[in-house]
N, C-alpha and C positions, 0 to 999 in steps of 0.2 A: 719877783712872785710867781707871776702867770706864766712866765716862759718855764719855771719850774714845774709847775703844774700840768702846762702845756706836755712838756717832756715827760712826765710821769703818766699821764693819760695815754698819750702816743707808745708807752713801752708797754704797758697794760694791754692794749688793745693788739700791738704787735705779740706780745707773749700769749694772748687769748688764742691768736691767729694760727701762733705756731701750736699750740695744746692741740687744735681742731685739726691740724694738719698731722700730729703725731698718732692722733686717735685713728685718722682712717689711714695712715700707713699701717699701725698696730693692726687694724682689722684686716688689711691685704695680708700681712705677714701671716696672720692667724690661719687666713685662706690657704695661702702658700702651705703653711706647714701642715695643715690636714690633708690638703691632695699630695704632699710629698708622703705624708704617712700611710695613705691609702697603697700609694704606689710601692713602698717599700712591703706593706703587708701582701699584696698580691704578688711580687717579686718573689718574696719569702715561702709562699704558697707554692707558686709555680717551682721553685728550687726543692722543695720538699717532694713535689710528685716526678719531678726528672730524676731525683736521687732513688726514690722507689723504683719508678720505671727501668733505669739502669741497673739497679740491684735484681731486679726478676729479668732482665736480659742476660746478667752473668748467670744467673742461677741455670736460665735454659743452656748456656753455653756451655756448663758445666756437665750438664744433663745430656747435651748432645755429644759432646768429648767422651762420656763414660760410657754412652750406647756404641760409639765406633769402636771404643775399645773391647767392648765385651763380643761386638760383631766380628772384629779382628781375631778374638782369642777363639771364638767359635769355628770360624775359617781356619784357625790355625789347627783345631782338634779334630774337625773334619778331614782334613788334608793327610793329618798322622794318622788316622784311623782307616785311610783309605789306602796305607801305603806310600804315600807319597812324600811323608816327611822324613 
């Protein structure tokens, strides 16, 4: 009987220690999850900014291309008006 009682108390103590370890591990995992969430939020924000910047750059390239086309047309028209065309 004493042996059974001893084993029961020992098991309860071991389980109690394990529960405490699990609680600490859960706290650590929650901190890690918070950190990862912040990282993902920052990356998402950076991705939006990069996308917006690239969109502006593409628009600028289109405008530069259109400007070049207009200049080329003008040069051709001026050349034709001078009789060189």
